[in-house]
C-alpha positions in Angstrom: 86.8 44.8 91.1 89.9 45.7 89.3 88.0 46.2 86.4 86.4 48.9 87.6 89.6 50.2 90.2 91.5 50.9 86.7 88.4 52.7 85.5 87.7 54.7 87.8 91.5 55.9 87.7 91.1 56.3 83.7 88.4 58.2 84.9 90.3 60.3 87.5 92.9 61.7 84.4 90.5 62.5 82.0 88.0 64.0 83.4 85.6 62.0 83.0 84.1 64.3 79.8 85.0 61.1 76.8 86.2 60.7 74.1 88.1 64.0 71.8 87.0 63.8 69.0 89.9 63.5 65.7 91.5 66.1 64.8 95.3 67.0 64.5 97.7 69.8 65.5 99.5 73.0 63.5 102.5 71.7 63.2 103.1 76.5 63.6 101.3 77.3 66.9 99.7 73.5 67.8 96.7 75.0 68.1 94.0 71.7 67.0 92.6 72.1 63.7 90.2 69.9 60.8 91.7 66.2 61.0 90.6 67.2 56.3 93.2 69.9 56.5 96.2 70.4 54.6 98.9 71.3 55.0 99.2 70.7 57.9 98.4 74.4 59.3 95.1 76.7 61.1 94.1 79.2 58.5 96.3 82.0 60.9 98.6 84.6 59.0 101.1 84.3 61.1 101.3 80.5 60.8 100.8 80.1 56.7 103.6 82.3 56.5 105.7 80.0 58.2 104.6 77.2 56.6 105.6 79.1 53.4 109.0 79.9 54.7 110.7 76.3 56.5 108.9 75.0 52.5 111.4 77.9 51.2 114.1 77.0 53.3 113.4 72.7 53.2 113.5 73.0 49.1 117.1 75.1 49.6 118.1 72.6 51.6 117.3 70.0 49.3 119.8 71.7 46.7 122.3 72.1 48.9 122.7 68.8 49.4 122.8 67.1 46.4 125.1 69.7 45.5 127.6 68.9 47.7 127.1 65.2 47.7 127.6 66.2 43.7 130.7 67.6 44.5 132.2 64.4 45.8 130.5 62.3 44.2 131.6 63.4 40.9 135.4 63.6 41.4 135.7 60.0 42.7 133.6 58.1 39.2 135.6 60.4 37.2 139.0 58.1 38.7 136.6 55.5 39.1 136.4 55.4 35.0 139.5 56.5 34.4 141.0 53.9 36.0 138.7 51.0 34.3 139.4 52.4 30.7 143.0 53.3 30.7 
């Protein structure tokens, strides 16, 4: 009885349409795309352009983080070496 009622409730939520085939969603516009799509964007030129710009921004931020880390790490390491040596 419980399982029959549960299946009725679940069926009402899904609309009785059945299973959705496996897919991914575009990272930009969230449209359904093929599961084999790599990179995870649709073929829309606006999405491809936005994805390329996002990749460039990520690369720039990554480089800036290494520079920022170096600005603090190098003086610390130099003082540490000077204390050990001298």
